[in-house]
C-alpha positions as CSV (number, residue, x, y, z in Angstrom):
1,X,138.7,105.5,71.3
2,X,136.7,105.1,68.1
3,X,137.7,101.4,67.7
4,X,137.9,100.5,64.0
5,X,135.6,103.4,63.0
6,X,136.6,106.6,61.4
7,X,136.2,109.8,63.5
8,X,134.5,111.4,60.5
9,X,131.6,108.9,61.0
10,X,130.8,110.4,64.4
11,X,129.2,113.7,65.6
12,X,130.6,115.4,68.7
13,X,128.3,117.8,70.5
14,X,129.0,120.1,73.5
15,X,126.5,122.0,75.5
16,X,126.7,125.7,75.9
17,X,123.6,126.2,78.0
18,X,123.6,126.0,81.8
19,X,119.9,125.5,82.2
20,X,117.4,125.0,79.4
21,X,114.6,126.3,81.5
22,X,115.3,128.5,84.6
23,X,112.3,130.0,86.3
24,X,111.7,131.7,89.6
25,X,108.6,133.2,91.2
26,X,106.3,131.8,88.6
27,X,102.8,130.4,89.0
28,X,100.2,128.6,86.8
29,X,102.5,127.5,84.0
30,X,102.2,124.3,82.0
31,X,105.2,122.6,80.3
32,X,103.9,119.8,78.1
33,X,105.5,117.4,75.6
34,X,108.8,119.1,75.1
35,X,112.3,117.6,74.7
36,X,115.3,118.9,76.7
37,X,118.8,117.6,75.9
38,X,122.3,118.3,77.1
39,X,122.3,121.0,79.7
40,X,125.6,121.8,81.5
41,X,123.7,121.8,84.9
42,X,120.0,121.2,85.6
43,X,117.9,120.9,82.4
44,X,115.0,122.4,84.2
45,X,115.5,124.6,87.3
46,X,112.5,126.0,89.3
47,X,112.5,128.0,92.5
48,X,110.0,129.9,94.6
49,X,107.2,128.9,92.3
50,X,103.8,127.3,92.6
51,X,101.1,125.6,90.6
52,X,103.3,124.3,87.8
53,X,102.4,121.3,85.7
54,X,105.0,119.4,83.7
55,X,103.6,116.6,81.6
56,X,105.0,114.1,79.1
57,X,108.4,115.8,78.6
58,X,111.7,114.1,77.7
59,X,114.8,115.1,79.6
60,X,118.1,113.7,78.5
61,X,121.8,114.0,79.4
62,X,121.6,116.7,82.1
63,X,125.0,117.7,83.4
64,X,123.6,117.6,86.9
65,X,119.9,117.1,87.7
66,X,117.3,116.4,85.2
67,X,114.9,118.7,87.1
68,X,115.6,120.7,90.2
69,X,112.8,122.3,92.2
70,X,113.4,124.3,95.4
71,X,111.3,126.3,97.9
72,X,108.2,125.8,95.8
73,X,104.7,124.2,96.2
74,X,102.3,122.3,94.0
75,X,104.8,121.4,91.3
76,X,103.3,118.3,89.6
77,X,105.8,116.3,87.5
78,X,103.7,113.7,85.7
79,X,104.5,111.2,82.9
80,X,107.9,112.4,82.1
81,X,111.0,110.5,81.0
82,X,114.4,111.4,82.5
83,X,117.5,109.7,81.1
84,X,121.2,109.9,81.7
85,X,121.5,112.6,84.4
86,X,124.8,113.0,86.1
87,X,123.4,114.3,89.3
88,X,119.8,113.3,90.4
89,X,117.1,112.4,88.0
90,X,114.4,114.4,89.8
91,X,115.3,116.6,92.8
92,X,112.7,118.3,94.9
93,X,114.2,120.4,97.7
94,X,112.0,122.1,100.4
95,X,109.1,121.7,98.1
96,X,105.6,120.8,99.3
97,X,102.2,119.4,98.3
98,X,103.5,118.2,94.9
99,X,103.0,115.0,92.9
100,X,105.8,113.1,91.3
101,X,103.9,110.4,89.4
102,X,104.1,108.1,86.4
103,X,107.6,109.1,85.5
104,X,110.4,106.9,84.1
105,X,113.9,107.7,85.5
106,X,116.7,105.8,83.9
107,X,120.5,105.6,84.0
108,X,121.1,108.2,86.7
109,X,124.7,109.0,87.8
110,X,126.3,105.9,86.2
111,X,129.6,107.6,85.2
112,X,132.0,107.1,88.1
113,X,133.5,110.4,89.1
114,X,131.0,112.5,87.2
115,X,128.3,112.6,89.9
116,X,128.0,115.4,92.4
117,X,129.5,115.2,95.9
118,X,127.2,114.5,98.9
119,X,125.0,111.8,100.4
120,X,121.8,113.0,98.6
121,X,123.3,113.0,95.1
122,X,123.2,110.3,92.4
123,X,119.6,109.6,93.3
124,X,116.8,108.7,91.0
125,X,114.0,110.6,92.7
126,X,115.2,112.9,95.6
127,X,112.5,114.5,97.8
128,X,114.4,116.2,100.6
129,X,115.1,119.5,102.5
130,X,112.0,119.4,104.7
131,X,109.4,119.2,102.0
132,X,106.0,117.8,103.1
133,X,102.8,116.5,101.7
134,X,104.3,115.1,98.5
135,X,103.2,112.0,96.7
136,X,105.7,109.8,94.9
137,X,103.6,107.3,93.0
138,X,103.7,104.9,90.0
139,X,107.2,105.8,89.0
140,X,109.7,103.4,87.4
141,X,113.3,104.0,88.5
142,X,116.0,101.8,86.9
143,X,119.8,101.8,86.8
144,X,120.7,104.3,89.5
145,X,124.2,105.1,90.8
146,X,123.1,105.4,94.5
147,X,119.5,105.5,95.9
148,X,116.5,104.8,93.9
149,X,114.0,107.0,95.8
150,X,114.9,109.2,98.8
151,X,112.1,110.8,100.8
152,X,111.9,113.0,103.9
153,X,109.5,115.5,105.5
154,X,106.1,115.0,106.9
155,X,103.0,113.4,105.4
156,X,104.8,111.8,102.5
157,X,103.5,108.9,100.5
158,X,105.7,106.6,98.4
159,X,103.5,104.1,96.7
160,X,103.4,101.7,93.8
161,X,106.8,102.5,92.4
162,X,109.1,100.0,90.6
163,X,112.8,100.4,91.6
164,X,115.5,98.2,90.0
165,X,119.3,98.2,89.8
166,X,120.6,100.8,92.2
167,X,123.8,101.5,94.3
168,X,125.8,100.8,91.2
169,X,128.4,103.5,91.7
170,X,127.9,104.5,95.4
171,X,127.5,102.1,98.4
172,X,125.5,102.1,101.6
173,X,122.1,103.1,100.0
174,X,118.7,101.6,99.4
175,X,116.1,101.2,96.8
176,X,113.8,103.4,98.9
177,X,115.6,105.4,101.7
178,X,114.9,107.9,104.4
179,X,116.7,109.1,107.5
180,X,116.3,111.6,110.3
181,X,119.7,111.9,112.0
182,X,120.8,112.4,115.6
183,X,119.4,115.6,117.2
184,X,116.9,116.3,114.4
185,X,113.1,116.3,115.1
186,X,111.1,113.3,114.0
187,X,109.0,113.4,110.9
188,X,105.6,111.9,111.0
189,X,102.8,110.6,108.7
190,X,105.0,108.8,106.1
191,X,103.7,105.7,104.2
192,X,105.7,103.4,102.0
193,X,103.4,100.9,100.4
194,X,102.9,98.5,97.4
195,X,106.4,99.2,96.0
196,X,108.6,96.6,94.2
197,X,112.3,96.9,94.9
198,X,114.7,94.6,93.0
199,X,118.5,94.1,92.6
200,X,120.4,96.2,95.0
201,X,123.9,95.9,93.4
202,X,126.4,97.4,95.8
203,X,129.6,99.3,95.0
204,X,132.4,98.1,97.2
205,X,135.3,99.2,95.1
206,X,137.6,101.6,97.0
207,X,136.6,100.2,100.4
208,X,138.6,97.9,102.5
209,X,136.3,94.9,101.7
210,X,135.4,94.1,98.1
211,X,133.0,91.5,99.4
212,X,131.0,93.9,101.6
213,X,128.2,95.2,99.5
214,X,125.9,97.5,101.5
215,X,122.8,97.7,99.3
216,X,119.5,97.5,101.0
217,X,115.9,97.3,99.8
218,X,113.9,99.6,102.2
219,X,116.4,101.5,104.3
220,X,115.1,103.3,107.4
221,X,118.3,105.0,108.5
222,X,119.6,106.9,111.5
223,X,116.7,107.5,113.9
224,X,114.0,107.2,111.3
225,X,110.5,107.1,113.0
226,X,106.8,107.1,112.3
227,X,106.8,105.3,108.9
228,X,104.2,102.8,107.9
229,X,105.8,100.2,105.5
230,X,103.3,97.7,104.1
231,X,102.7,95.4,101.1
232,X,106.1,96.0,99.6
233,X,107.9,93.3,97.6
234,X,111.7,93.3,97.9
235,X,114.2,90.8,96.3
236,X,117.8,90.2,95.3
237,X,119.6,92.8,97.5
238,X,123.3,92.2,98.3
239,X,122.6,93.8,101.7
240,X,119.4,93.5,103.8
241,X,115.9,93.5,102.5
242,X,114.4,95.9,105.1
243,X,117.0,97.6,107.4
244,X,115.8,99.3,110.6
245,X,119.0,101.2,111.5
246,X,118.3,102.8,114.9
247,X,114.6,103.1,113.8
248,X,111.6,103.6,116.0
249,X,107.8,103.7,115.8
250,X,107.8,101.9,112.5
251,X,104.7,99.9,111.5
252,X,106.0,97.1,109.2
253,X,103.4,94.7,107.9
254,X,102.5,92.4,105.0
255,X,105.8,92.8,103.2
256,X,107.5,90.0,101.2
257,X,111.3,89.9,101.3
258,X,113.3,87.3,99.3
259,X,116.9,86.5,98.3
260,X,118.7,89.2,100.3
261,X,121.8,88.8,102.5
262,X,119.5,89.1,105.5
263,X,115.8,89.6,104.9
264,X,115.3,91.8,108.0
265,X,118.0,93.7,109.9
266,X,117.2,95.5,113.1
267,X,120.3,97.3,114.3
268,X,121.6,99.6,117.0
269,X,125.2,101.0,117.1
270,X,124.8,104.1,119.3
271,X,123.2,104.4,122.8
272,X,121.5,107.7,121.7
273,X,119.2,106.1,119.2
274,X,117.7,102.8,120.2
275,X,115.4,100.5,118.2
276,X,112.0,101.0,120.0
277,X,108.2,100.8,119.7
278,X,108.2,99.1,116.3
279,X,105.3,96.9,115.2
280,X,106.4,94.1,112.9
281,X,103.7,91.7,111.7
282,X,102.4,89.4,108.9
283,X,105.6,89.7,106.9
284,X,107.2,86.9,104.8
285,X,111.0,86.8,104.9
286,X,112.5,84.0,102.8
287,X,116.2,83.3,102.5
288,X,117.0,81.7,99.2
289,X,120.4,80.1,100.1
290,X,121.9,78.6,103.2
291,X,124.4,81.5,103.4
292,X,121.5,84.0,103.8
293,X,119.6,84.8,107.0
294,X,115.9,85.2,107.6
295,X,116.6,88.0,110.2
296,X,119.4,89.8,112.1
297,X,119.0,91.6,115.4
298,X,121.9,93.7,116.7
299,X,121.7,95.3,120.2
300,X,124.0,98.0,121.6
301,X,122.7,97.6,125.2
302,X,121.4,94.0,125.5
303,X,117.8,95.2,124.8
304,X,116.5,93.2,121.9
305,X,113.3,92.3,123.8
306,X,112.5,96.0,123.8
307,X,112.7,96.5,120.0
308,X,108.9,96.3,119.7
309,X,106.0,93.9,119.0
310,X,106.7,91.1,116.6
311,X,103.9,88.7,115.5
312,X,102.6,86.4,112.7
313,X,105.8,86.7,110.6
314,X,107.4,83.9,108.5
315,X,111.1,83.5,108.9
316,X,111.9,80.9,106.2
317,X,115.0,79.4,104.8
318,X,113.6,76.3,103.0
319,X,117.0,74.8,102.2
320,X,118.0,74.8,105.9
321,X,115.8,76.3,108.5
322,X,118.3,75.7,111.3
323,X,120.1,78.8,112.8
324,X,118.6,81.2,110.3
325,X,118.3,84.1,112.8
326,X,121.3,85.9,114.2
327,X,121.1,88.0,117.3
328,X,124.2,90.1,118.3
329,X,125.0,91.6,121.6
330,X,128.0,93.7,122.8
331,X,129.7,90.5,124.0
332,X,128.5,87.7,121.7
333,X,126.5,86.6,118.7
334,X,123.9,83.8,118.9
335,X,122.8,81.7,116.0
336,X,119.2,80.6,116.5
337,X,116.4,78.8,114.8
338,X,112.9,80.3,115.3
339,X,112.0,78.4,118.5
340,X,115.3,79.4,120.1
341,X,114.7,83.0,119.1
342,X,111.2,83.0,120.5
343,X,112.3,81.5,123.8
344,X,115.3,83.9,124.1
345,X,113.7,87.2,123.0
346,X,110.1,86.7,124.1
347,X,109.1,88.0,120.7
348,X,107.5,86.4,117.6
349,X,105.4,84.0,119.7
350,X,102.9,83.6,116.9
351,X,105.4,83.6,114.0
352,X,106.4,80.6,111.9
353,X,109.3,79.1,110.0
354,X,109.2,77.6,106.5
355,X,106.2,75.2,106.0
356,X,108.3,73.4,103.4
357,X,111.8,72.0,103.3
358,X,113.9,71.7,100.1
359,X,117.2,70.0,99.8
360,X,120.3,71.6,98.3
361,X,120.8,70.5,94.7
362,X,123.2,71.0,91.8
363,X,122.2,71.0,88.1
364,X,124.7,68.6,86.4
365,X,123.2,68.2,83.0
366,X,120.3,69.3,80.8
367,X,118.2,66.8,78.9
368,X,116.4,67.0,75.6
369,X,113.8,69.7,75.0
370,X,110.3,68.2,76.0
371,X,108.3,70.8,74.0
372,X,108.3,71.3,70.3
373,X,108.2,75.1,70.8
374,X,110.4,75.3,73.9
375,X,110.8,79.1,73.6
376,X,107.0,79.6,73.6
377,X,107.3,82.3,71.0
378,X,104.8,81.0,68.4
379,X,101.2,80.0,68.3
380,X,101.8,76.3,68.0
């Protein structure tokens, strides 16, 4: 276990503290520039409190969540660093009108088997439980076992975050994710904008298909409605770039999606929750390889033409723009290029395919360096 080293050269530490801070019913408290290390459970646990300000703190190696806030309001978590949590990095449950901003959340729930059970665990930033009026802004979330940022509730803003390397230990998640669920009331007033989402890894081990990696960029799941998704940049997902799973009343505009299995996916798999009343416009969806798709549409009831209004999008696969769109119905799947898709669906009449065509190539050799300082690491 120590390799060639002597055990005497190492220090072994064990936590004896459940929570380092545990406060309930508190107001107007500032926690600034402290370091928290190795709690057995949540490093910081807050409940039924208000008007708390946590700034520039360092939270490392929490046994479960780095910080857990429940049934509270106006709990601002700003400029903190959260590393190596086994549960969630930041967890706000049923908490309202709070700011989660300018934080760095790294290496969350990466130890397989050590994370907590449940679909809202192993998350970088988790805002759930009916909270509303929260802002998740300017955060950097990297190396996450499951979902990068999960949000719910009403009047939520998720903006200008950087999310990279997620769904490393759990599958079927997204860089940014939300869901409603059958039978639950719709949430409204949500905005997801100006985010960068990269490298959805996927964790297929333990499933019946090691090749099926369900890692999405922006994942609007299970009857999600009333979200504005705009100006997001998404790339390198093993699943889909933006996945409308039984989603409705989504305004999706000016997003750029690149190098995902399918750049867009609009899907129904139950008659109770149909894809409806979506506005999809001015997006750029670019498939990098010939095995990727620009878009996928899946209908449960032969109703793709009712999915919404689609206009001024680019569906591009520069290496081969033929048959880059799949539409699937209960009885068959059709492979279509853009003109076929437009004629068949009646949608995307003002949309375009790739303005350029590239031909497949293979790099067979590298020539001599053409620059005297090819690494560009010196002044001359």
